[in-house]
KOLROMI-123625 format. One record per residue (C-alpha): x, y, z. Coordinates in steps of 0.25 Angstrom, whole numbers, plus 5000, padded with zeros to 4 digits. Each point is the difference from the previous one (the first is absolute). Layout:
residues N
+------+------+------+
|   c1 |   c2 |   c3 |
+------+------+------+
|    X |    Y |    Z |
...
+------+------+------+
This chain:
residues 320
+------+------+------+
|   c1 |   c2 |   c3 |
+------+------+------+
| 4811 | 4282 | 4642 |
| 4989 | 5010 | 5002 |
| 5002 | 5013 | 5006 |
| 4991 | 4997 | 5011 |
| 5008 | 4988 | 5004 |
| 5013 | 5008 | 4999 |
| 4994 | 5010 | 5009 |
| 4995 | 4990 | 5010 |
| 5014 | 4993 | 5001 |
| 5007 | 5013 | 5002 |
| 4990 | 5004 | 5011 |
| 5004 | 4987 | 5008 |
| 5015 | 5003 | 4997 |
| 4998 | 5015 | 5005 |
| 4993 | 4996 | 5013 |
| 5011 | 4990 | 5003 |
| 5011 | 5011 | 4997 |
| 4992 | 5010 | 5009 |
| 4999 | 4990 | 5011 |
| 5015 | 4996 | 4999 |
| 5004 | 5015 | 5000 |
| 4991 | 5004 | 5012 |
| 5006 | 4989 | 5008 |
| 5014 | 5003 | 4996 |
| 5000 | 5015 | 5001 |
| 4991 | 4999 | 5013 |
| 5010 | 4992 | 5007 |
| 5012 | 5008 | 4997 |
| 4995 | 5014 | 4997 |
| 4992 | 5009 | 5010 |
| 4999 | 5012 | 4992 |
| 4986 | 5002 | 4994 |
| 5004 | 5008 | 4989 |
| 5010 | 4989 | 4995 |
| 4990 | 4990 | 5002 |
| 4990 | 5007 | 4991 |
| 5010 | 5003 | 4989 |
| 5004 | 4985 | 5000 |
| 4985 | 4997 | 4999 |
| 4997 | 5009 | 4988 |
| 5013 | 4996 | 4992 |
| 4997 | 4986 | 5004 |
| 4987 | 5001 | 4991 |
| 5006 | 5009 | 4989 |
| 5012 | 4992 | 4997 |
| 4992 | 4987 | 4998 |
| 4990 | 5007 | 4991 |
| 5011 | 5005 | 4991 |
| 5006 | 4986 | 5000 |
| 4986 | 4994 | 4997 |
| 4998 | 5009 | 4988 |
| 5014 | 4996 | 4995 |
| 4998 | 4985 | 5001 |
| 4986 | 5001 | 4994 |
| 5006 | 5009 | 4989 |
| 4990 | 5011 | 5002 |
| 5002 | 5015 | 4999 |
| 4998 | 5005 | 5014 |
| 4995 | 5014 | 4996 |
| 4990 | 4994 | 4990 |
| 4995 | 4989 | 5010 |
| 4997 | 5010 | 5011 |
| 4994 | 5011 | 4990 |
| 5009 | 5012 | 5002 |
| 4992 | 5010 | 4992 |
| 4997 | 5015 | 5000 |
| 4987 | 5004 | 5007 |
| 4992 | 5013 | 4998 |
| 5006 | 5011 | 5008 |
| 4987 | 5003 | 5007 |
| 4999 | 4986 | 5005 |
| 5011 | 5003 | 5010 |
| 4992 | 5009 | 5009 |
| 4987 | 4992 | 4997 |
| 5007 | 4987 | 5005 |
| 5004 | 5007 | 5013 |
| 4986 | 5005 | 5002 |
| 4995 | 4985 | 4997 |
| 5010 | 4995 | 5010 |
| 4996 | 5009 | 5011 |
| 4985 | 4997 | 4997 |
| 5003 | 4986 | 5003 |
| 5008 | 5002 | 5013 |
| 4987 | 4999 | 5009 |
| 4996 | 4987 | 4994 |
| 5015 | 4995 | 5003 |
| 4999 | 5006 | 5014 |
| 4987 | 4992 | 5003 |
| 5006 | 4987 | 4995 |
| 5013 | 5002 | 5008 |
| 4992 | 5004 | 5013 |
| 4991 | 4988 | 4999 |
| 5012 | 4991 | 4998 |
| 5007 | 5006 | 5012 |
| 4989 | 4996 | 5009 |
| 5004 | 4985 | 4997 |
| 5014 | 5000 | 4996 |
| 5013 | 5008 | 5003 |
| 5005 | 5012 | 4993 |
| 5014 | 4996 | 4995 |
| 5004 | 5012 | 4992 |
| 4998 | 5012 | 5009 |
| 5013 | 4998 | 5008 |
| 5008 | 4998 | 4987 |
| 4995 | 5013 | 4995 |
| 5004 | 5007 | 5013 |
| 5014 | 4993 | 5001 |
| 5003 | 5005 | 4985 |
| 4995 | 5014 | 5002 |
| 5006 | 5006 | 5012 |
| 5001 | 5015 | 4998 |
| 5003 | 4999 | 4985 |
| 4988 | 5000 | 4990 |
| 5007 | 4999 | 4987 |
| 5008 | 4987 | 5002 |
| 4987 | 4994 | 5005 |
| 4992 | 5004 | 4988 |
| 5011 | 4994 | 4991 |
| 5001 | 4987 | 5008 |
| 4985 | 4998 | 5003 |
| 4993 | 5007 | 4988 |
| 5009 | 5002 | 4988 |
| 5008 | 4987 | 5000 |
| 4988 | 4991 | 5003 |
| 4991 | 5007 | 4989 |
| 5011 | 4997 | 4990 |
| 5004 | 4986 | 5004 |
| 4986 | 4994 | 5005 |
| 4993 | 5006 | 4988 |
| 5010 | 4994 | 4990 |
| 4998 | 4987 | 5007 |
| 4986 | 4998 | 5003 |
| 4992 | 5009 | 4990 |
| 5012 | 4999 | 4990 |
| 5004 | 4986 | 5000 |
| 4989 | 4992 | 5007 |
| 4987 | 5008 | 4995 |
| 5005 | 5001 | 4986 |
| 5003 | 4985 | 5000 |
| 4987 | 4997 | 5005 |
| 4991 | 5009 | 4992 |
| 5002 | 4994 | 4986 |
| 4986 | 4992 | 5001 |
| 4991 | 5007 | 5009 |
| 5006 | 5014 | 5006 |
| 4990 | 5000 | 5012 |
| 5005 | 4986 | 5004 |
| 5014 | 5005 | 4999 |
| 4997 | 5012 | 5008 |
| 4994 | 4992 | 5011 |
| 5011 | 4989 | 5001 |
| 5011 | 5011 | 4999 |
| 4993 | 5007 | 5011 |
| 4999 | 4988 | 5009 |
| 5015 | 4997 | 4997 |
| 5004 | 5014 | 5004 |
| 4993 | 4999 | 5013 |
| 5005 | 4986 | 5003 |
| 5014 | 5004 | 4998 |
| 5000 | 5010 | 5012 |
| 4999 | 4987 | 5008 |
| 4991 | 5006 | 5011 |
| 4985 | 5000 | 5001 |
| 4999 | 5015 | 5003 |
| 5007 | 5005 | 4988 |
| 4994 | 4988 | 4992 |
| 4986 | 5006 | 5001 |
| 5003 | 5015 | 4996 |
| 5012 | 4996 | 4990 |
| 4990 | 4991 | 4992 |
| 4990 | 5011 | 4999 |
| 5011 | 5010 | 4996 |
| 5006 | 4990 | 4990 |
| 4986 | 4999 | 4994 |
| 4998 | 5014 | 4997 |
| 5015 | 5002 | 4996 |
| 4998 | 4990 | 4989 |
| 4987 | 5007 | 4996 |
| 5008 | 5013 | 4999 |
| 5010 | 4993 | 4991 |
| 4989 | 4996 | 4990 |
| 4995 | 5014 | 5001 |
| 5013 | 5006 | 4996 |
| 5006 | 4989 | 4992 |
| 5013 | 5003 | 5008 |
| 5007 | 4995 | 5012 |
| 5003 | 5015 | 5003 |
| 4986 | 5002 | 5004 |
| 5000 | 4989 | 5011 |
| 5013 | 5004 | 5005 |
| 4995 | 5014 | 5002 |
| 4988 | 4994 | 5008 |
| 5010 | 4991 | 5008 |
| 5009 | 5012 | 5003 |
| 4988 | 5008 | 5005 |
| 4994 | 4990 | 5009 |
| 5014 | 4997 | 5007 |
| 5004 | 5014 | 4999 |
| 4988 | 5005 | 5008 |
| 5002 | 4990 | 5011 |
| 5015 | 5004 | 5001 |
| 4996 | 5015 | 5001 |
| 4990 | 4997 | 5011 |
| 5010 | 4992 | 5008 |
| 5010 | 5011 | 4998 |
| 4990 | 5010 | 5005 |
| 4995 | 4993 | 5013 |
| 5013 | 5003 | 5008 |
| 4999 | 5015 | 4995 |
| 4986 | 5000 | 5005 |
| 5005 | 4994 | 5013 |
| 5010 | 5011 | 5002 |
| 4990 | 5011 | 4996 |
| 4990 | 4995 | 5011 |
| 5011 | 4999 | 5011 |
| 5005 | 5014 | 4997 |
| 4986 | 5005 | 5001 |
| 4998 | 4994 | 5014 |
| 4992 | 4987 | 4996 |
| 5003 | 4990 | 5010 |
| 5003 | 4985 | 4997 |
| 5002 | 5003 | 4985 |
| 5009 | 4989 | 4998 |
| 4991 | 4990 | 5007 |
| 4988 | 5004 | 4992 |
| 5008 | 4999 | 4987 |
| 5006 | 4986 | 5004 |
| 4986 | 4995 | 5003 |
| 4994 | 5006 | 4987 |
| 5012 | 4993 | 4992 |
| 5002 | 4987 | 5007 |
| 4989 | 4996 | 5010 |
| 4987 | 5004 | 4994 |
| 4989 | 4991 | 5005 |
| 4990 | 4993 | 4992 |
| 4989 | 5010 | 5004 |
| 5009 | 5011 | 4995 |
| 5002 | 4993 | 4987 |
| 4985 | 4998 | 4998 |
| 4998 | 5015 | 5003 |
| 5010 | 5003 | 4989 |
| 4993 | 4991 | 4991 |
| 4987 | 5007 | 5002 |
| 5006 | 5014 | 4998 |
| 5007 | 4995 | 4987 |
| 4987 | 4993 | 4994 |
| 4994 | 5013 | 4995 |
| 5014 | 5005 | 4995 |
| 5002 | 4987 | 4993 |
| 4986 | 5001 | 4993 |
| 5003 | 5014 | 4995 |
| 5014 | 4995 | 4996 |
| 4996 | 4988 | 4992 |
| 4991 | 5009 | 4992 |
| 5011 | 5011 | 4998 |
| 5010 | 4989 | 4996 |
| 4990 | 4993 | 4990 |
| 4998 | 5013 | 4993 |
| 5015 | 5003 | 5000 |
| 5003 | 4986 | 4995 |
| 4991 | 5002 | 4988 |
| 5006 | 5013 | 4997 |
| 5014 | 4994 | 5001 |
| 4996 | 4989 | 4990 |
| 4994 | 5010 | 4990 |
| 5012 | 5009 | 5000 |
| 5009 | 4988 | 4997 |
| 4990 | 4995 | 4990 |
| 4998 | 4987 | 5007 |
| 4985 | 5002 | 5003 |
| 4996 | 4987 | 4991 |
| 5011 | 4992 | 5007 |
| 4995 | 5004 | 5014 |
| 4985 | 4996 | 4996 |
| 5005 | 4987 | 4995 |
| 5005 | 4997 | 5014 |
| 4987 | 5000 | 5006 |
| 4992 | 4994 | 4988 |
| 4997 | 4986 | 4999 |
| 5001 | 4996 | 4985 |
| 4993 | 4989 | 4994 |
| 5009 | 4993 | 4990 |
| 4995 | 4997 | 4987 |
| 4998 | 4986 | 4996 |
| 5010 | 5002 | 4989 |
| 5011 | 5003 | 5010 |
| 4997 | 4987 | 5008 |
| 5010 | 4992 | 4991 |
| 5015 | 4999 | 5001 |
| 5002 | 5013 | 5007 |
| 4991 | 4996 | 5012 |
| 5007 | 4987 | 5001 |
| 5013 | 5008 | 5001 |
| 4995 | 5009 | 5011 |
| 4995 | 4989 | 5008 |
| 5014 | 4994 | 5001 |
| 5004 | 5012 | 5008 |
| 5000 | 4996 | 5015 |
| 5000 | 5012 | 5009 |
| 5001 | 4991 | 5013 |
| 5011 | 4990 | 4999 |
| 5008 | 4993 | 5010 |
| 5010 | 5012 | 5000 |
| 4990 | 5011 | 5003 |
| 4993 | 4991 | 5010 |
| 5013 | 4998 | 5008 |
| 5003 | 5015 | 4999 |
| 4987 | 5003 | 5007 |
| 5002 | 4989 | 5010 |
| 5014 | 5005 | 5004 |
| 4995 | 5014 | 5001 |
| 4988 | 4995 | 5009 |
| 5010 | 4992 | 5009 |
| 5009 | 5013 | 5001 |
| 4988 | 5008 | 5004 |
| 4996 | 4991 | 5011 |
| 5014 | 5000 | 5005 |
| 5000 | 5015 | 5000 |
| 4988 | 5000 | 5010 |
| 5006 | 4990 | 5010 |
+------+------+------+
């Protein structure tokens, strides 16, 4: 059985486990922290079992390797440079569908920043990168890495099972897979994942502090103003936010592109990154048995199709 088929079967199983745990825990548990912990370990434990059943070394599969030390601050810069683009995607999606994550962040945070960072940034960075960039992408990249990047990114977005997160999570999944190729290490994509999530957590933590500061300095209706900004933003406000973010996004993409090239250079991955964006013509001599074997690898089989269909149904239900 090919690695792609193994990954597709595992994907469908993982979705089934996720839905079962969500229904079970959601019925008996109301504590958001517990629900999130069960969700994360409901992903990590099956991943470990998958590597045991398929007789693969987990650390080799997910590419746990050292990265150049200077890559760490550069990855943070890269992430912040991409945040305006993510903000545009999120704002546009919120004009059409519900925001399902905002209340969850608020429930977990309360007045404590560190537990929120651990639960919403550190743990997802480890678990989700191990799963989506580690297991799924590295299983899909064997023939054409770019095809693996796109498929794993769509899978990452779909597994959130709501349309709002699907859009920006797919984009983030795409750039984190690119980071994995630039660093040749899952550590790189984990740093990016942590920075994205950590930035959101810190901002949500600071909003109540801002509210208190405004109230102490005589600004009336601070609570109502912040509630409106967080929850009931109109389509006009979202469109205004998009317009403001567009020039920032353009500058950010340019900065991120330059930073990405430098990260690849530091980790001696320049040629591998070039190959991602290069369409190679196969020599006639290679069109024999090797090509025949490659054609047998089916990325879209019944397992992955069912996986996407189930995620689509769950996303539709989340909007109802």
